[in-house]
Steps between C-alpha positions, in 0.01 A plus 500: 500500500600757764316804630709710262310698251503362164391599142432274207766533244473356137799366307486435128659163377779590251420189306138522427380832643235368756492662829569349840397671830673471849448690828815705567576790751440852364861603532617286204865462397451342167752521213379283213307194372729268300488154323813385673630515864778746589830315583550435868146648598281297715119484402209420711165385377147677528401222730778549753437690816464870467828561702689257286383646167595859601838382644593332170678655205193463289203280421480208259154465332380198285244659262162366573605277790548762771141601532258628237608702201313750292541696177567882526134571540453259784336208326604157608748319271742211508856563554789350293661297788842652448700660779579863529655708776439823694829644596513726801749795544801365685773665693848386606694714747247781447561504114210396265586207298430484125330195379717273265423545206359842541134560433402774264166671464408477864280284690158393394248542760115571505383643838132490562331643813 
């Protein structure tokens, strides 16, 4: 981890609804959490170096294997073991790229201080 300020951000598994937490910079550029990868996007894992994670197009989580998971109230539970993906906002030549397929309903985040 670097000396960069971070916050704990929680992401909900779209398969089973449990929550995974990861340290991220406070100036997030998150777009969505999906069950599938976006074509052509490169994903880091939560265990990758901080700089690698933030330089990727998103993060790949394995529910329950990438650190402890909880229910929405914060009680420890087991994850389902399936992958899910956090997709960052991406730009190409200054134009924001839309995910493929598009995501509807907005990202699912739970910020706690």
